[in-house]
C-alpha positions as CSV (number, residue, x, y, z in Angstrom):
1,M,24.6,-23.4,-8.0
2,K,24.7,-21.1,-4.9
3,K,21.7,-19.1,-3.9
4,D,23.1,-15.9,-5.1
5,E,23.9,-17.1,-8.7
6,K,20.5,-18.3,-8.7
7,L,18.8,-14.9,-8.0
8,V,21.2,-13.3,-10.9
9,L,20.3,-15.9,-13.1
10,W,16.5,-15.7,-12.3
11,T,16.7,-11.8,-12.4
12,E,18.5,-11.9,-16.0
13,R,15.7,-14.5,-17.1
14,L,12.8,-12.4,-15.8
15,K,14.3,-9.4,-17.5
16,A,15.0,-11.0,-21.1
17,F,11.1,-12.5,-20.9
18,Q,10.0,-8.9,-20.2
19,A,12.0,-7.5,-22.9
20,S,10.8,-10.1,-25.5
21,G,7.2,-9.0,-25.9
22,Q,6.1,-12.6,-25.7
23,T,3.5,-14.4,-23.3
24,C,5.0,-16.1,-20.5
25,K,3.9,-19.5,-22.0
26,E,5.5,-18.7,-25.3
27,W,8.9,-17.7,-23.6
28,C,8.7,-20.5,-21.5
29,Q,8.1,-23.0,-24.0
30,E,11.2,-21.4,-26.4
31,H,13.6,-21.6,-23.3
32,Q,12.3,-25.0,-22.4
33,I,11.2,-23.8,-18.7
34,P,8.3,-24.8,-17.0
35,V,5.9,-21.7,-16.6
36,S,5.3,-22.7,-12.8
37,T,8.7,-22.2,-12.2
38,M,9.0,-18.9,-14.1
39,T,5.9,-17.7,-11.8
40,Y,7.7,-18.9,-8.9
41,W,10.9,-16.8,-9.5
42,N,8.6,-14.0,-10.5
43,R,6.8,-13.7,-7.2
44,K,9.8,-14.6,-5.2
45,L,12.0,-11.7,-6.7
46,R,9.1,-9.5,-6.5
47,A,8.7,-10.1,-2.8
48,M,12.5,-9.5,-2.2
49,E,12.2,-6.3,-4.0
50,N,9.4,-5.0,-1.7
51,S,10.8,-5.9,1.3
52,S,14.3,-4.4,0.6
53,Q,12.8,-1.1,0.2
54,P,13.1,1.2,3.4
55,E,10.2,3.0,4.5
56,L,9.7,6.3,3.5
57,I,8.8,9.1,6.1
58,F,8.2,12.6,5.3
59,A,8.4,15.8,7.5
60,K,8.1,19.3,7.2
61,M,11.5,20.9,7.9
62,P,11.4,24.0,10.1
63,T,12.9,27.5,8.7
64,E,15.9,28.8,10.6
65,Q,13.7,31.4,11.4
66,E,11.1,29.0,13.2
67,L,13.8,27.1,15.0
68,S,15.3,30.3,16.7
69,A,11.8,31.4,17.7
70,R,10.9,27.7,19.1
71,D,14.4,27.8,21.0
72,T,13.5,31.4,22.5
73,M,10.0,30.4,23.5
74,N,10.6,27.2,25.0
75,G,14.0,27.9,26.6
76,S,14.7,24.4,25.3
77,S,17.3,23.6,22.2
78,A,17.1,20.8,19.6
79,L,19.8,18.1,19.2
80,R,21.4,18.8,16.0
81,I,23.1,16.4,13.8
82,F,25.4,17.4,11.2
83,I,26.1,14.6,8.6
84,T,27.5,16.8,5.8
85,N,27.5,20.4,4.8
86,S,24.0,19.8,3.0
87,I,22.5,17.3,5.5
88,R,21.3,18.4,9.0
89,V,19.0,16.7,11.3
90,E,17.4,18.7,14.0
91,I,15.2,16.9,16.9
92,M,13.1,18.8,18.9
93,P,12.2,17.6,22.6
94,D,9.0,16.7,21.6
95,C,9.6,14.4,18.7
96,P,7.8,11.1,19.1
97,Q,9.8,8.2,20.3
98,E,9.0,6.1,17.5
99,L,10.2,8.5,14.8
100,L,13.1,9.1,16.7
101,H,13.7,5.2,16.7
102,I,12.9,5.1,13.0
103,L,15.7,7.8,12.4
104,I,18.3,6.3,14.6
105,R,17.9,3.0,12.8
106,S,18.1,4.7,9.3
107,L,21.3,6.5,10.1
108,K,22.9,3.4,11.5
109,E,21.7,1.3,8.5
110,N,22.7,3.7,5.7
111,A,25.9,5.3,7.5
C-alpha cells in the first residue's frame, strides 16, 4: 500500500472511531487493530495537520486617508500590490524585513 493510500485509510479509520462513541480500546478490539497502531496514527495525523497550517499574521490596515497623509508627510510612497479588485497589499518603506519575507513567501505559496 502506498503512503498516500495509508494516509487516506487511517484518516477514515480515525474519523470512524471518533464518530463511534466507543473508547479507543473497544473500537480497536472490534476492528482487530492494535491500540498502539491507532495511537501512532492519531499522533502522526495530528502532527501533519499542525505542520501544514500556515502561520497567521495580523496587521492593521491603514485607511486611505492615513496612507495619503503618510505619503504627503514622508515624501515617499508605499509599494502597492493589487492581486484582485478586493485584495490590495501596501508595503511601506519602514516595513520590517521579516514581515516582508513572510508576505512574499505566502504570496508565492498561495499564488
